[in-house]
Each structure stands twice: as structure tokens, then as C-alpha cells.
C-alpha positions in Angstrom: 16.3 15.5 -7.0 15.5 16.7 -3.6 16.1 14.6 -0.6 13.2 13.7 1.7 14.8 16.0 4.7 15.3 19.0 1.7 11.4 18.6 1.1 10.2 18.3 4.5 12.2 21.0 5.7 10.5 23.2 2.7 7.0 21.8 3.3 7.5 23.2 7.1 8.5 26.5 5.7 5.1 26.9 4.0 6.3 25.7 0.1 3.2 24.0 -1.0 4.9 22.6 -4.2 7.1 20.8 -1.8 4.4 19.0 -0.5 3.1 18.1 -4.1 6.3 16.5 -4.6 6.3 14.6 -1.4 2.5 13.4 -2.6 3.9 12.2 -6.0 6.8 10.3 -4.5 4.9 8.4 -2.0 1.7 8.0 -3.6 1.9 4.8 -5.0 3.2 3.5 -1.4 0.3 4.8 0.1 -2.2 3.3 -2.6 -0.3 -0.3 -2.0 -1.4 0.0 1.3 -5.0 1.4 1.3 -6.0 -0.3 -1.8 -5.2 -3.7 -0.1 -7.0 -3.0 2.8 -9.9 -1.1 1.8 -11.8 -2.9 -0.8 -14.6 -0.4 -1.2 -13.2 1.8 -4.4 -15.5 4.9 -3.4 -13.4 4.5 0.2 -10.0 4.1 -1.1 -9.9 7.5 -2.8 -11.3 9.0 0.5 -8.8 7.5 2.8 -5.9 8.1 0.9 -6.5 11.9 0.8 -6.9 11.4 4.6 -3.5 9.5 4.8 -2.2 12.7 3.1 -3.7 15.1 5.3 -2.4 13.1 8.3 1.0 13.3 6.9 0.7 17.0 6.5 -0.6 18.0 10.0 2.1 15.7 11.3 5.3 16.3 9.2 6.4 18.6 12.2 6.5 15.6 14.3 8.7 13.2 11.9 12.3 13.3 13.4 14.0 11.1 10.7 14.5 8.1 13.3 13.2 5.8 10.6 13.0 6.1 6.7 10.0 8.3 5.7 8.6 5.5 3.8 8.2 3.6 7.0 6.6 6.5 8.7 3.8 7.0 5.9 3.3 3.4 5.2 2.4 3.5 9.2 0.1 6.2 8.9 -1.6 4.8 5.8 -1.8 1.1 7.7 -3.1 2.9 10.7 -5.8 5.0 9.2 -6.9 2.0 7.3 -7.0 -0.3 10.6 -8.7 2.6 12.2 -11.4 2.8 9.3 -11.9 -1.0 9.6 -12.5 -0.8 13.6 -14.6 2.0 13.4 -17.0 0.0 10.8 -16.2 -3.1 13.0 -15.0 -5.0 10.0 -12.1 -7.6 10.7 -9.1 -6.8 8.3 -9.3 -10.4 7.1 -13.4 -10.2 6.4 -12.9 -6.9 4.3 -13.6 -8.4 0.7 -13.6 -6.4 -2.7 -17.2 -5.1 -3.5 -16.5 -5.0 -7.1 -14.2 -7.3 -9.1 -12.0 -4.7 -10.4 -8.3 -4.3 -10.6 -6.7 -1.1 -8.8 -2.8 -0.1 -8.5 -1.2 3.2 -8.2 -4.0 5.5 -7.5 -6.1 4.4 -10.3 -8.6 1.8 -10.9 -10.1 0.1 -13.9 -12.8 -2.6 -14.4 -11.4 -3.3 -17.8 -8.0 -4.6 -18.3 -4.7 -4.3 -16.2 -2.7 -2.9 -19.3 -5.0 0.1 -19.6 -4.6 0.6 -15.9 -1.0 0.6 -15.8 2.0 0.8 -18.5 3.4 -2.4 -16.9 3.7 -5.8 -18.6 0.9 -8.3 -18.0 3.0 -10.6 -15.9 3.0 -7.6 -13.3 -0.4 -6.8 -14.0 -1.6 -10.4 -13.1 0.4 -10.4 -9.9 -0.9 -7.1 -8.7 -4.5 -8.3 -9.5 -3.9 -12.0 -7.7 -2.1 -10.0 -4.8 -5.1 -8.0 -4.6 -7.3 -10.9 -3.8 -5.5 -12.4 -0.8 -6.1 -11.6 2.8 -5.6 -7.8 3.4 -2.4 -8.9 6.0 -0.9 -10.9 3.8 -1.4 -8.4 0.7 -0.1 -5.8 2.3 3.0 -7.4 3.7 3.9 -8.8 0.1 3.4 -5.4 -1.3 5.7 -3.7 1.1 8.3 -6.2 0.9 8.2 -6.8 -3.0 6.8 -3.8 -4.7 8.3 -1.2 -2.3 11.5 -3.0 -1.3 11.0 -2.4 2.6 12.9 -4.7 4.8 11.3 -7.0 7.4 12.1 -4.4 10.2 10.4 -1.6 8.6 7.2 -3.9 7.8 7.1 -4.8 11.2 7.4 -0.9 12.3 4.8 -0.2 9.7 2.1 -2.8 10.9 3.4 -3.0 14.6 4.1 -6.9 14.3 7.0 -8.6 15.5 9.6 -9.4 12.2 8.9 -13.2 13.0 5.3 -12.4 12.2 6.5 -10.6 9.1 8.3 -13.1 7.7 5.3 -16.0 8.3 3.0 -13.8 6.8 5.5 -13.1 3.7 5.8 -17.0 3.3 2.2 -17.9 3.8 1.2 -15.0 1.3 3.5 -16.3 -1.4 1.9 -19.6 -0.8 -1.4 -18.3 -1.2 -0.1 -16.3 -4.4 1.7 -19.0 -5.9 -1.5 -21.3 -5.2 -4.0 -18.8 -6.9 -1.7 -18.3 -9.7 -1.4 -21.9 -10.8 -5.1 -22.4 -10.2 -6.0 -19.8 -12.7 -3.0 -19.5 -15.3 -0.9 -21.6 -17.4 3.0 -21.2 -16.9 3.2 -20.0 -20.6 0.5 -16.9 -19.8 3.1 -15.9 -16.6 
């Protein structure tokens, strides 16, 4: 498998297939961020595409001072913030328009099983994380699903590490409360 550095060098040399590799490698990450912050399903795809366009246009400025995943997540996060600011919507006021489930770039108004091939517990967790206020959902997704460190999340969201830890703690608490109120232990 090609390293990120090799893929980027191939893209910068004009290899369009290399950009497809980069997109496939980081599609989940972009979707985790965008789908947690932008609740309108029609806009999610547009903004995800805009993120990848920004990545492509700015790839020559990436200097490997951080992990590529951190840089990409930061572009996704900032693109969402810019869109919410443009529409004068507070990040935590942006609520889901439809009660659907979305992950990995796909949407479904039916079951989580049909949407992804993960087990039911993972689907339930993702669905409940999706209902949290955006900043908590993003932190939980980046930490637990993308396995980013506090430092990396702080860089993505332009927050102090202490704030990231606080959001993670509060997000877990809200997630636990939501799960306990809706599901029996046996269902999880």
C-alpha cells in the first residue's frame, strides 16, 4: 500500500488515480466530520465534495508537519464552520432535518444494518452520536472512530486540548444518558 507521502507526490505529478486513492482512504473521515456538523442530507454531499476540492487545490501546501488525516479533518471542519457561519447558524443549533441515519458517506431512512455492514451495536452508537450537538459528536467521532489524539483533535477544531477533553467527557455523558433512556442493556 502506498504511503500518504507517495500518494501526494503522485497527485502533484498529475496522477488522477492517486487522488482517487486519497479520496477512498479519507472518505470516512470527511463524512464523519461533515455528517456530524451539517444535518441537511442534501447539503452533506455537496460540502463533502467541496472539502475534497479544497484538499486537491491545497495539497501542494501540505508540508507533513502534521498527519495528513489531521490536515484533512481540519479542512472538513473549517468548511462546515464556514458554511454554518455563511447561513448564520450556530453549530449547536444545527439540528437534523430528517430522522435518518448516515455514515460512511451513505444515507438510509431505513435501518443501520442496510446502511453499513457493521453490527447492530455500532449502528446504534453512530445513530446516537449523530443526535448529539455537533461539537460533541465531532469530538467523539474523531477520538473513537478515527482514533485521533487530543492534540490532533485540538488542531482540527482549533481548541485547547483541555476543551477537547471536556467535550469528550461531556459527549460521552450525553451519549450514555441517551443510550440508557432508549435501550435496554440487552439490546446493546
